[in-house]
C-alpha positions as CSV (number, residue, x, y, z in Angstrom):
1,X,53.9,58.6,75.0
2,X,55.8,56.3,78.1
3,X,53.9,54.4,81.0
4,X,54.5,54.1,84.2
5,X,55.2,50.2,85.7
6,X,53.2,48.4,88.2
7,X,57.2,49.2,90.4
8,X,57.3,53.0,90.1
9,X,53.6,52.9,90.5
10,X,53.4,51.4,94.0
11,X,56.1,53.3,95.1
12,X,54.5,56.9,94.2
13,X,51.6,55.8,95.6
14,X,53.1,53.9,99.6
15,X,54.6,57.9,99.0
16,X,52.5,60.4,98.2
17,X,50.2,57.9,101.5
18,X,52.6,58.8,104.1
19,X,51.0,61.7,104.1
20,X,47.2,60.8,104.3
21,X,45.6,59.9,107.8
22,X,43.5,56.1,107.6
23,X,41.3,58.7,109.1
24,X,40.9,60.5,105.0
25,X,41.2,57.1,103.7
26,X,38.4,55.9,105.5
27,X,36.0,58.0,103.1
28,X,37.0,57.1,99.9
29,X,34.6,55.1,98.3
30,X,35.0,51.4,99.1
31,X,37.6,51.7,102.2
32,X,35.7,51.5,104.8
33,X,34.0,47.7,103.4
34,X,37.5,46.6,103.1
35,X,38.8,48.0,106.0
36,X,35.4,46.6,108.5
37,X,35.7,43.3,106.5
38,X,39.2,42.7,107.3
39,X,38.7,43.8,111.3
40,X,36.1,42.7,111.9
41,X,36.9,39.8,114.3
42,X,39.5,41.9,115.8
43,X,36.9,44.3,116.6
44,X,34.6,42.5,117.8
45,X,36.8,40.8,120.4
46,X,38.0,43.8,122.2
47,X,34.6,45.4,122.4
48,X,33.7,41.5,123.6
49,X,37.1,42.4,126.8
50,X,36.2,45.8,126.8
51,X,32.0,44.1,127.6
52,X,33.6,42.2,130.1
53,X,35.5,44.2,131.9
54,X,32.6,47.1,132.4
55,X,30.3,44.0,133.7
56,X,33.1,43.3,135.9
57,X,33.8,47.0,137.2
58,X,29.3,46.0,137.8
């Protein structure tokens, strides 16, 4: 039996991911942790900007 090479596997994975929404992916085991770590600083900075804007409006 032949085995799939990495290039072919990656191509097929990318094709499959074209049809999957991020809101579905985040529920896969481990994905939330990876994404929250990757975007941690960006999300906190955006939140701080939003909070500062709210304070200015008051």
